[in-house]
Backbone as CSV, one residue per row, in Angstrom:
resi,resn,N_x,N_y,N_z,CA_x,CA_y,CA_z,C_x,C_y,C_z
1,MET,117.319,131.083,103.662,116.290,130.771,102.670,116.370,129.312,102.217
2,GLU,117.594,128.759,102.200,117.750,127.372,101.772,116.998,126.424,102.700
3,ILE,117.092,126.693,103.998,116.377,125.839,104.970,114.878,125.929,104.751
4,LEU,114.388,127.152,104.501,112.963,127.348,104.261,112.517,126.608,103.007
5,ASP,113.347,126.665,101.949,113.021,125.965,100.705,112.959,124.458,100.921
6,ILE,113.893,123.948,101.732,113.905,122.512,102.026,112.623,122.102,102.748
7,VAL,112.224,122.928,103.727,110.995,122.639,104.483,109.781,122.662,103.572
8,VAL,109.702,123.692,102.700,108.558,123.817,101.783,108.496,122.638,100.824
9,ASN,109.659,122.252,100.275,109.701,121.114,99.351,109.317,119.812,100.042
10,SER,109.741,119.674,101.309,109.395,118.471,102.065,107.894,118.369,102.288
11,ILE,107.272,119.506,102.594,105.818,119.537,102.798,105.087,119.191,101.510
12,LYS,105.592,119.731,100.372,104.958,119.465,99.074,105.038,117.992,98.689
13,ASN,106.155,117.352,99.076,106.374,115.957,98.700,105.717,114.963,99.664
14,MET,105.128,115.466,100.730,104.488,114.587,101.700,103.206,113.994,101.130
15,GLY,103.036,112.697,101.333,101.818,112.030,100.896,100.735,112.112,101.951
16,ILE,99.555,111.610,101.586,98.428,111.627,102.523,98.738,110.796,103.759
17,SER,99.409,109.653,103.551,99.734,108.780,104.675,100.682,109.458,105.651
18,SER,101.645,110.254,105.126,102.586,110.968,106.003,101.876,112.021,106.829
19,ILE,100.944,112.732,106.196,100.175,113.762,106.896,99.314,113.124,107.991
20,MET,98.660,112.011,107.649,97.837,111.312,108.638,98.688,110.800,109.793
21,ASP,99.906,110.326,109.467,100.820,109.824,110.488,101.166,110.919,111.487
22,ILE,101.480,112.111,110.970,101.828,113.250,111.827,100.638,113.672,112.685
23,LEU,99.455,113.723,112.076,98.260,114.143,112.807,97.910,113.160,113.932
24,VAL,98.004,111.851,113.642,97.680,110.840,114.650,98.651,110.904,115.819
25,VAL,99.954,110.995,115.508,100.967,111.069,116.565,100.786,112.339,117.397
26,SER,100.489,113.457,116.733,100.267,114.719,117.448,99.060,114.624,118.366
27,TYR,97.999,113.967,117.871,96.790,113.810,118.679,97.054,112.947,119.904
28,ILE,97.835,111.866,119.723,98.148,110.971,120.842,98.947,111.712,121.906
29,PHE,99.961,112.491,121.471,100.757,113.256,122.431,99.897,114.296,123.150
30,TYR,98.989,114.941,122.399,98.118,115.962,122.996,97.193,115.348,124.039
31,LYS,96.541,114.222,123.687,95.630,113.576,124.625,96.385,113.051,125.841
32,GLY,97.604,112.542,125.595,98.418,112.059,126.707,98.750,113.168,127.680
33,TYR,99.095,114.334,127.130,99.421,115.467,128.004,98.185,115.956,128.750
34,MET,97.037,116.006,128.076,95.808,116.457,128.721,95.409,115.532,129.864
35,LEU,95.658,114.222,129.716,95.327,113.273,130.774,96.251,113.421,131.978
36,MET,97.507,113.833,131.720,98.476,113.959,132.811,98.525,115.366,133.403
37,ARG,97.868,116.314,132.737,97.923,117.699,133.195,97.365,117.838,134.603
38,GLU,98.055,118.613,135.416,97.671,118.881,136.803,97.669,117.615,137.660
39,THR,98.514,116.632,137.295,98.716,115.453,138.122,100.190,115.370,138.480
40,ARG,100.526,114.416,139.365,101.930,114.241,139.731,102.768,113.839,138.528
41,ALA,102.172,113.132,137.580,102.905,112.664,136.408,103.399,113.825,135.547
42,GLU,102.676,114.953,135.557,103.075,116.093,134.737,104.444,116.623,135.153
43,GLN,104.686,116.705,136.465,105.954,117.239,136.947,107.117,116.316,136.575
44,LEU,106.902,115.004,136.704,107.958,114.053,136.343,108.226,114.083,134.848
45,LEU,107.163,114.255,134.051,107.321,114.336,132.599,108.161,115.549,132.208
46,LYS,107.926,116.665,132.877,108.724,117.863,132.602,110.194,117.624,132.941
47,GLY,110.434,116.897,134.043,111.811,116.584,134.420,112.497,115.700,133.392
48,ILE,111.776,114.713,132.851,112.337,113.819,131.831,112.659,114.596,130.555
49,ILE,111.762,115.496,130.163,112.003,116.320,128.967,113.235,117.197,129.161
50,PHE,113.387,117.750,130.349,114.557,118.598,130.649,115.849,117.789,130.528
51,ILE,115.846,116.553,131.052,117.035,115.690,130.963,117.342,115.353,129.507
52,ILE,116.283,115.051,128.721,116.475,114.730,127.301,117.131,115.890,126.563
53,LEU,116.738,117.109,126.904,117.318,118.294,126.259,118.760,118.528,126.700
54,LEU,119.082,118.158,127.937,120.437,118.360,128.447,121.450,117.364,127.879
55,ILE,120.993,116.171,127.503,121.922,115.134,127.018,122.707,115.586,125.783
56,PRO,122.067,116.078,124.704,122.863,116.533,123.547,123.729,117.750,123.861
57,VAL,123.259,118.610,124.783,124.060,119.785,125.168,125.339,119.344,125.860
58,SER,125.222,118.393,126.800,126.408,117.900,127.508,127.355,117.170,126.560
59,SER,126.798,116.486,125.565,127.634,115.789,124.583,128.372,116.794,123.702
60,PHE,127.677,117.842,123.300,128.297,118.877,122.448,129.431,119.597,123.174
61,LEU,129.268,119.804,124.487,130.283,120.501,125.282,131.348,119.549,125.843
62,ASN,131.267,118.272,125.447,132.235,117.265,125.894,132.248,117.089,127.420
63,LEU,131.081,117.200,128.029,130.954,116.977,129.467,130.633,115.491,129.673
64,THR,131.698,114.684,129.598,131.532,113.233,129.572,130.825,112.694,130.802
65,MET,131.282,113.105,131.978,130.688,112.603,133.217,129.214,112.987,133.324
66,LEU,128.890,114.250,133.039,127.506,114.712,133.110,126.645,113.966,132.092
67,ASN,127.166,113.747,130.901,126.424,113.035,129.865,126.104,111.608,130.304
68,TRP,127.110,110.950,130.944,126.904,109.574,131.406,125.838,109.519,132.499
69,ILE,125.898,110.468,133.441,124.922,110.509,134.539,123.511,110.753,133.999
70,LEU,123.383,111.707,133.060,122.069,112.028,132.503,121.493,110.853,131.731
71,THR,122.345,110.153,130.978,121.889,109.008,130.194,121.368,107.898,131.103
72,LYS,122.133,107.589,132.171,121.706,106.547,133.105,120.458,106.970,133.876
73,THR,120.394,108.256,134.232,119.231,108.776,134.958,117.969,108.664,134.108
74,LEU,118.109,108.947,132.816,116.956,108.866,131.912,116.447,107.429,131.821
75,THR,117.378,106.464,131.724,116.991,105.054,131.642,116.215,104.623,132.885
76,ILE,116.748,104.981,134.057,116.084,104.633,135.314,114.791,105.425,135.475
77,GLY,114.802,106.690,135.009,113.645,107.564,135.171,112.421,107.061,134.426
78,VAL,112.607,106.539,133.206,111.473,106.019,132.443,110.858,104.817,133.154
79,LEU,111.702,103.920,133.670,111.212,102.759,134.408,110.486,103.190,135.682
80,SER,111.056,104.183,136.381,110.422,104.697,137.596,109.080,105.340,137.283
81,PHE,109.028,106.018,136.153,107.784,106.668,135.728,106.658,105.640,135.588
82,ILE,106.962,104.506,134.966,105.963,103.460,134.750,105.512,102.854,136.076
83,ILE,106.453,102.629,136.996,106.126,101.985,138.276,105.354,102.933,139.192
84,ILE,105.877,104.149,139.354,105.292,105.096,140.307,103.920,105.575,139.858
85,PHE,103.770,105.806,138.561,102.529,106.394,138.064,101.664,105.373,137.338
86,GLN,101.709,104.138,137.823,100.872,103.094,137.255,99.379,103.452,137.273
87,PRO,98.841,104.061,138.360,97.416,104.424,138.349,97.068,105.421,137.252
88,GLU,97.949,106.442,137.031,97.683,107.432,136.001,97.745,106.807,134.605
89,ILE,98.731,105.898,134.403,98.859,105.239,133.104,97.644,104.355,132.844
90,ARG,97.191,103.658,133.894,96.009,102.815,133.750,94.788,103.664,133.395
91,ARG,94.659,104.798,134.058,93.520,105.684,133.779,93.557,106.186,132.341
92,ALA,94.768,106.503,131.837,94.920,106.974,130.462,94.528,105.891,129.468
93,LEU,94.968,104.649,129.718,94.643,103.551,128.820,93.144,103.250,128.844
94,GLU,92.532,103.339,130.031,91.087,103.126,130.117,90.337,104.202,129.365
95,HIS,90.858,105.433,129.434,90.224,106.542,128.715,90.291,106.314,127.210
96,LEU,91.457,105.871,126.721,91.621,105.603,125.301,90.755,104.436,124.857
97,GLY,90.473,103.515,125.789,89.687,102.340,125.459,88.197,102.590,125.366
98,ARG,87.743,103.774,125.780,86.318,104.076,125.687,85.999,104.522,124.269
99,THR,85.231,103.757,123.532,84.876,104.116,122.158,83.374,104.185,122.030
100,ALA,82.941,104.705,120.916,81.500,104.828,120.678,80.839,103.471,120.497
101,PHE,81.619,102.423,120.243,81.041,101.099,120.061,80.769,100.423,121.396
102,ASN,81.372,100.936,122.463,81.131,100.371,123.787,80.011,101.165,124.444
103,ASP,78.798,101.025,123.869,77.683,101.906,124.234,76.599,101.214,125.042
104,LYS,76.836,99.997,125.513,75.771,99.240,126.148,75.373,99.791,127.505
105,HIS,76.176,100.670,128.113,75.888,101.164,129.454,75.293,102.573,129.449
106,ILE,75.094,103.158,128.266,74.478,104.476,128.191,73.090,104.325,127.575
107,LEU,72.082,104.762,128.307,70.707,104.634,127.838,70.460,105.546,126.642
108,GLU,69.977,104.984,125.531,69.661,105.788,124.357,68.186,106.172,124.337
109,ASP,67.347,105.362,124.977,65.921,105.662,125.028,65.683,106.793,126.029
110,GLU,65.228,107.928,125.527,65.094,109.122,126.366,64.052,108.942,127.465
111,GLU,62.960,108.237,127.151,61.900,108.038,128.146,62.405,107.185,129.308
112,THR,63.154,106.118,128.996,63.701,105.254,130.038,64.729,106.005,130.877
113,MET,65.562,106.801,130.201,66.573,107.581,130.919,65.910,108.553,131.890
114,GLU,64.878,109.238,131.442,64.153,110.185,132.296,63.575,109.470,133.513
115,ARG,63.019,108.274,133.299,62.428,107.530,134.413,63.488,107.118,135.422
116,VAL,64.604,106.598,134.932,65.673,106.142,135.824,66.230,107.314,136.632
117,ILE,66.524,108.420,135.960,67.080,109.584,136.653,66.084,110.140,137.666
118,THR,64.794,110.145,137.321,63.765,110.635,138.251,63.722,109.770,139.510
119,GLU,63.763,108.453,139.341,63.761,107.547,140.493,65.013,107.769,141.355
120,VAL,66.140,107.965,140.704,67.399,108.167,141.430,67.351,109.443,142.259
121,VAL,66.976,110.560,141.630,67.007,111.839,142.352,65.937,111.889,143.439
122,ASN,64.794,111.199,143.237,63.775,111.144,144.286,64.315,110.429,145.522
123,SER,65.024,109.317,145.295,65.596,108.578,146.422,66.693,109.384,147.110
124,ILE,67.497,110.069,146.306,68.586,110.877,146.862,68.030,112.017,147.710
125,GLU,66.943,112.635,147.250,66.340,113.730,148.014,65.820,113.216,149.360
126,ASN,65.154,112.058,149.355,64.617,111.496,150.597,65.747,111.087,151.546
127,LEU,66.815,110.511,151.004,67.969,110.136,151.831,68.639,111.371,152.429
128,SER,68.678,112.441,151.628,69.272,113.690,152.112,68.434,114.292,153.242
129,ASP,67.099,114.245,153.099,66.213,114.809,154.120,66.367,114.083,155.460
130,THR,66.621,112.795,155.419,66.766,112.007,156.655,68.235,111.861,157.073
131,ARG,69.134,112.514,156.332,70.586,112.439,156.590,71.064,110.979,156.650
132,THR,70.632,110.227,155.675,71.064,108.834,155.544,72.206,108.782,154.525
133,GLY,73.370,108.320,154.955,74.524,108.270,154.062,74.284,107.318,152.897
134,ALA,74.728,107.736,151.709,74.518,106.914,150.519,75.636,107.150,149.511
135,LEU,75.926,106.109,148.729,76.937,106.170,147.671,76.363,105.420,146.471
136,LEU,76.010,106.159,145.422,75.301,105.602,144.272,76.097,105.851,142.995
137,VAL,76.294,104.792,142.207,77.111,104.878,140.982,76.239,104.572,139.768
138,ILE,76.287,105.470,138.769,75.610,105.230,137.494,76.686,104.895,136.470
139,GLU,76.719,103.633,136.059,77.740,103.179,135.116,77.521,103.807,133.747
140,GLN,78.630,104.136,133.080,78.561,104.713,131.749,79.280,103.780,130.761
141,MET,80.204,104.309,129.946,80.857,103.468,128.944,81.930,102.570,129.532
142,THR,82.562,102.987,130.617,83.571,102.153,131.267,82.888,101.065,132.083
143,GLY,83.143,99.812,131.739,82.539,98.705,132.470,83.051,98.625,133.901
144,LEU,82.159,98.354,134.839,82.521,98.292,136.255,82.346,96.870,136.802
145,GLY,82.595,95.874,135.951,82.408,94.489,136.363,83.207,94.103,137.588
146,ASP,84.454,94.580,137.679,85.283,94.233,138.839,84.748,94.857,140.115
147,ILE,84.162,96.054,140.006,83.548,96.703,141.170,82.252,95.982,141.550
148,ILE,81.461,95.643,140.560,80.176,94.964,140.792,80.381,93.647,141.526
149,ASN,81.447,92.950,141.181,81.706,91.631,141.782,82.088,91.710,143.259
150,THR,82.422,92.894,143.762,82.776,93.028,145.179,81.544,93.138,146.071
151,GLY,80.378,93.333,145.457,79.158,93.523,146.244,78.196,92.353,146.144
152,THR,76.954,92.611,146.517,75.887,91.608,146.468,75.027,91.859,145.233
153,LYS,74.908,90.851,144.366,74.135,91.000,143.127,72.645,91.176,143.457
154,ILE,72.010,92.119,142.755,70.587,92.382,142.984,69.790,92.184,141.693
155,ASP,70.172,92.886,140.635,69.506,92.802,139.321,68.011,93.072,139.437
156,ALA,67.689,94.318,139.780,66.288,94.725,139.896,66.094,96.060,139.198
157,MET,64.853,96.330,138.798,64.540,97.612,138.166,64.842,98.757,139.135
158,VAL,65.320,99.858,138.584,65.619,101.029,139.413,64.322,101.620,139.945
159,SER,64.253,101.743,141.270,63.096,102.387,141.892,63.562,103.150,143.121
160,SER,62.881,104.230,143.420,63.240,105.057,144.566,63.108,104.277,145.868
161,ALA,62.031,103.510,145.993,61.785,102.756,147.232,62.893,101.744,147.499
162,LEU,63.318,101.023,146.459,64.359,100.015,146.643,65.695,100.668,147.004
163,LEU,66.033,101.769,146.347,67.285,102.457,146.646,67.309,102.954,148.090
164,GLU,66.183,103.493,148.546,66.123,103.985,149.926,66.266,102.846,150.934
165,ASN,65.680,101.698,150.611,65.781,100.543,151.514,67.195,99.986,151.571
166,ILE,67.913,100.050,150.459,69.290,99.548,150.434,70.162,100.312,151.429
167,PHE,69.926,101.625,151.537,70.794,102.465,152.370,70.268,102.687,153.790
168,VAL,69.296,101.878,154.214,68.822,101.973,155.599,69.984,101.690,156.550
169,VAL,70.129,102.534,157.560,71.248,102.419,158.509,71.236,101.076,159.220
170,ASN,72.461,100.546,159.427,72.684,99.287,160.151,72.218,98.050,159.389
171,THR,72.013,98.183,158.080,71.732,97.007,157.249,73.025,96.594,156.552
172,PRO,73.152,95.342,156.081,74.411,94.850,155.525,74.936,95.644,154.328
173,LEU,74.044,96.243,153.516,74.469,96.913,152.290,74.602,98.429,152.446
174,HIS,74.370,98.934,153.644,74.311,100.384,153.868,75.633,101.089,153.550
175,ASP,76.751,100.520,153.982,78.025,101.223,153.870,78.676,101.147,152.497
176,GLY,78.269,100.227,151.663,78.894,100.092,150.340,78.223,100.961,149.291
177,ALA,78.714,100.821,148.059,78.151,101.571,146.930,77.155,100.703,146.172
178,THR,76.124,101.337,145.656,75.141,100.658,144.816,75.398,101.040,143.366
179,ILE,75.434,100.046,142.472,75.761,100.275,141.065,74.511,100.146,140.214
180,ILE,74.283,101.152,139.350,73.174,101.125,138.395,73.747,100.977,136.995
181,ARG,73.261,99.995,136.261,73.655,99.790,134.857,72.392,99.850,134.012
182,ASN,72.355,100.774,133.073,71.155,101.002,132.271,69.976,101.295,133.203
183,ASP,68.915,100.475,133.172,67.750,100.717,134.032,67.648,99.682,135.143
184,ARG,68.803,99.083,135.510,68.812,98.035,136.525,69.765,98.385,137.669
185,ILE,69.359,98.039,138.890,70.281,98.067,140.030,70.965,96.703,140.022
186,VAL,72.244,96.663,139.671,72.913,95.376,139.457,73.597,94.844,140.710
187,SER,74.054,95.735,141.589,74.781,95.272,142.767,74.773,96.341,143.851
188,ALA,74.901,95.911,145.101,74.950,96.836,146.243,76.004,96.359,147.235
189,GLY,76.425,97.269,148.101,77.464,96.943,149.069,78.824,96.775,148.414
190,CYS,79.074,97.497,147.329,80.322,97.358,146.568,81.429,98.235,147.164
191,PHE,82.671,97.799,146.994,83.837,98.545,147.461,84.414,99.354,146.302
192,LEU,84.619,100.648,146.548,85.191,101.534,145.530,86.623,101.904,145.898
193,PRO,87.474,102.171,144.886,88.857,102.587,145.174,88.899,104.014,145.709
194,LEU,89.679,104.256,146.749,89.803,105.602,147.304,90.778,106.423,146.477
195,THR,90.538,107.715,146.389,91.439,108.596,145.657,92.772,108.744,146.385
196,ASN,93.845,108.931,145.596,95.171,109.194,146.165,95.505,110.681,146.153
197,ASN,94.544,111.487,145.733,94.756,112.937,145.651,94.884,113.526,147.058
198,GLN,96.058,114.084,147.343,96.329,114.643,148.667,95.849,116.090,148.812
199,GLU,95.339,116.670,147.719,94.960,118.080,147.746,93.477,118.297,148.017
200,ILE,92.699,117.225,148.116,91.269,117.399,148.370,91.041,117.780,149.835
201,ASN,89.879,118.319,150.093,89.517,118.782,151.434,89.655,117.658,152.465
202,LYS,90.409,117.913,153.518,90.649,116.897,154.555,89.373,116.539,155.322
203,LYS,88.372,117.377,155.225,87.132,117.127,155.947,86.246,116.099,155.247
204,LEU,86.567,115.781,154.000,85.757,114.823,153.262,85.944,113.420,153.834
205,GLY,84.833,112.691,153.973,84.886,111.347,154.535,85.184,110.279,153.496
206,THR,85.073,109.028,153.928,85.412,107.891,153.068,84.515,107.809,151.846
207,ARG,83.214,108.078,152.022,82.302,108.017,150.873,82.721,108.992,149.770
208,HIS,83.046,110.203,150.157,83.428,111.203,149.165,84.762,110.839,148.499
209,ARG,85.700,110.318,149.268,86.995,109.917,148.710,86.830,108.730,147.768
210,ALA,85.914,107.829,148.105,85.641,106.694,147.221,84.970,107.161,145.931
211,ALA,84.075,108.132,146.053,83.396,108.668,144.865,84.400,109.304,143.905
212,ILE,85.310,110.107,144.456,86.342,110.741,143.628,87.251,109.674,143.020
213,GLY,87.625,108.673,143.834,88.515,107.626,143.359,87.957,106.883,142.159
214,LEU,86.673,106.495,142.214,86.075,105.780,141.085,85.948,106.683,139.861
215,SER,85.575,107.948,140.077,85.408,108.860,138.944,86.742,109.208,138.285
216,GLU,87.853,109.047,139.023,89.175,109.254,138.442,89.548,108.120,137.494
217,ASN,89.038,106.921,137.762,89.416,105.735,136.994,88.341,105.272,136.022
218,SER,87.249,106.015,135.919,86.176,105.641,134.998,85.368,106.884,134.649
219,ASP,84.407,106.723,133.746,83.525,107.840,133.397,82.186,107.744,134.132
220,ALA,82.149,106.945,135.202,80.917,106.773,135.980,80.485,108.077,136.638
221,LEU,79.178,108.189,136.874,78.611,109.315,137.619,78.361,108.822,139.037
222,VAL,79.003,109.436,140.024,78.937,108.947,141.402,78.274,109.996,142.293
223,ILE,77.161,109.608,142.915,76.389,110.520,143.770,76.621,110.135,145.229
224,VAL,76.836,111.147,146.077,77.096,110.917,147.501,76.113,111.727,148.337
225,VAL,75.575,111.096,149.365,74.776,111.806,150.369,75.545,111.737,151.681
226,SER,75.833,112.897,152.248,76.596,112.960,153.496,75.730,112.525,154.681
227,GLU,76.297,111.657,155.513,75.585,111.183,156.696,75.523,112.262,157.773
228,GLU,76.529,113.142,157.801,76.595,114.179,158.833,75.692,115.372,158.516
229,THR,75.700,115.804,157.257,74.990,117.041,156.898,73.798,116.822,155.974
230,GLY,73.747,115.676,155.288,72.686,115.445,154.308,72.969,116.098,152.975
231,ASN,74.133,116.747,152.826,74.476,117.403,151.564,74.638,116.382,150.441
232,ILE,74.226,116.780,149.246,74.318,115.920,148.057,75.506,116.373,147.218
233,SER,76.364,115.424,146.823,77.540,115.722,146.009,77.561,114.821,144.787
234,LEU,78.293,115.270,143.764,78.420,114.498,142.528,79.872,114.498,142.092
235,ALA,80.416,113.299,141.821,81.796,113.166,141.352,81.789,112.735,139.889
236,VAL,82.472,113.520,139.045,82.577,113.220,137.619,83.995,113.536,137.167
237,ASN,84.651,112.572,136.540,86.009,112.773,136.011,86.992,113.281,137.064
238,GLY,86.884,112.754,138.278,87.817,113.117,139.335,87.523,114.429,140.031
239,VAL,86.410,115.073,139.704,86.043,116.364,140.306,84.748,116.196,141.104
240,LEU,84.785,116.642,142.358,83.615,116.549,143.230,82.965,117.921,143.372
241,THR,81.683,118.008,143.023,80.907,119.234,143.225,79.828,118.941,144.257
242,ARG,79.504,119.937,145.085,78.671,119.686,146.264,77.445,120.593,146.309
243,ASN,76.613,120.314,147.329,75.423,121.116,147.640,74.409,121.162,146.489
244,TYR,74.021,119.991,146.016,73.021,119.893,144.956,71.607,119.864,145.536
245,THR,70.684,120.436,144.790,69.257,120.252,145.072,68.741,119.149,144.149
246,LYS,67.531,118.684,144.400,66.945,117.633,143.572,66.888,118.075,142.105
247,GLU,66.402,119.288,141.866,66.228,119.777,140.501,67.574,119.954,139.793
248,ARG,68.542,120.509,140.515,69.868,120.736,139.913,70.567,119.413,139.610
249,LEU,70.440,118.443,140.503,71.065,117.137,140.288,70.449,116.454,139.064
250,LYS,69.131,116.476,138.967,68.461,115.846,137.829,68.898,116.501,136.526
251,ASP,68.970,117.811,136.515,69.341,118.554,135.310,70.767,118.213,134.860
252,ILE,71.714,118.187,135.794,73.116,117.941,135.430,73.313,116.501,134.979
253,LEU,72.622,115.539,135.611,72.747,114.138,135.205,72.242,113.937,133.778
254,ILE,71.081,114.504,133.487,70.506,114.361,132.143,71.397,115.029,131.105
255,ARG,71.929,116.207,131.428,72.781,116.923,130.467,74.063,116.152,130.181
256,ILE,74.672,115.569,131.226,75.906,114.811,131.021,75.650,113.582,130.147
257,ILE,74.591,112.838,130.463,74.289,111.617,129.708,73.942,111.945,128.260
258,LYS,73.145,112.986,128.033,72.785,113.365,126.668,74.005,113.826,125.879
259,ARG,74.910,114.560,126.535,76.126,115.012,125.857,76.987,113.818,125.439
260,ARG,77.080,112.817,126.307,77.862,111.626,125.965,77.181,110.815,124.872
261,GLN,75.854,110.779,124.891,75.122,110.115,123.813,75.420,110.780,122.476
262,GLN,75.421,112.104,122.465,75.653,112.856,121.235,77.052,112.607,120.697
263,LYS,78.041,112.585,121.594,79.417,112.304,121.175,79.521,110.923,120.565
264,LYS,78.846,109.955,121.191,78.876,108.577,120.714,78.255,108.472,119.336
265,LEU,77.086,109.112,119.140,76.402,109.055,117.857,77.199,109.769,116.775
266,THR,77.810,110.908,117.128,78.612,111.652,116.159,79.793,110.823,115.688
267,PHE,80.476,110.158,116.610,81.621,109.320,116.252,81.170,108.161,115.367
268,ARG,80.033,107.562,115.718,79.527,106.440,114.934,79.200,106.889,113.516
269,GLU,78.587,108.071,113.362,78.264,108.591,112.038,79.522,108.832,111.219
270,GLN,80.585,109.336,111.871,81.831,109.561,111.164,82.415,108.251,110.659
271,VAL,82.416,107.221,111.510,82.959,105.919,111.110,82.164,105.336,109.951
272,MET,80.825,105.433,110.021,79.992,104.911,108.934,80.260,105.673,107.636
273,GLY,80.519,106.986,107.754,80.858,107.782,106.570,82.175,107.345,105.948
274,TRP,83.166,107.058,106.820,84.460,106.570,106.307,84.287,105.229,105.605
275,LYS,83.472,104.350,106.185,83.249,103.030,105.580,82.597,103.169,104.208
276,ARG,81.622,104.094,104.091,80.958,104.288,102.795,81.924,104.813,101.751
277,LYS,82.824,105.725,102.188,83.819,106.266,101.254,84.776,105.189,100.778
278,ILE,85.207,104.324,101.712,86.132,103.244,101.361,85.475,102.282,100.369
279,LYS,84.198,101.920,100.645,83.493,101.010,99.740,83.258,101.644,98.366
280,GLY,82.998,102.967,98.363,82.756,103.657,97.107,84.004,103.780,96.250
281,SER,85.176,103.822,96.893,86.424,103.966,96.142,86.909,102.661,95.549
282,LYS,86.289,101.506,95.988,86.721,100.202,95.483,86.114,99.920,94.122
């Protein structure tokens, strides 16, 4: 009962700042785990936690040699974790860096968004019918400036005719990715990073692996048209879904963009509410 009383008294004596501190740290650990879940980093993290738990046990049992080995292993293990899983750490930091204030790449005007998506899906349907391979990226909150710079700058309004012409076989821009930012085609013939995921279907070609790779490192929407089958695929957040029709593709693109718009607006409203409260308390 004494331990329980101590815990209760500690909770009662906690200030607002202490509670906020605990909540923020808990949220960071939770988001960190969710980002690493079902990746190679998750298994290494479990191993590090196991070693951390063994160190005090070995010290308590006076297992000097084992304690020394575990301590040195932990030191090397943390450094190895940073080096080996640099892509996962980078992806986590990029995810944390996406805020509601970085909204310049998400269309808020519903009429413009509908027009852009309609032009995109019309071109994708025509490319699919002719089995013309295509790789199309719709930029979202994560800036793709480094990817854009690998291609040929275009800066033209999004249109079905222009997109279809870009992917004409045996033309210079056919094999690369085309990037759309807001209502503009900003670049074509761009190089995308390939995924390192060894568990994806071995039958998937370079376009599909590039689509997954970019979606793993950004929140971009990546559309792929298979050159062999004409099948339409969509990569979002590292997950590739296949066999889309024109109507289904249009519906899912609009729903994803609207959902992200809503999240952005909700976060902005919360921040403005906090600012009003702070000003009112002064």
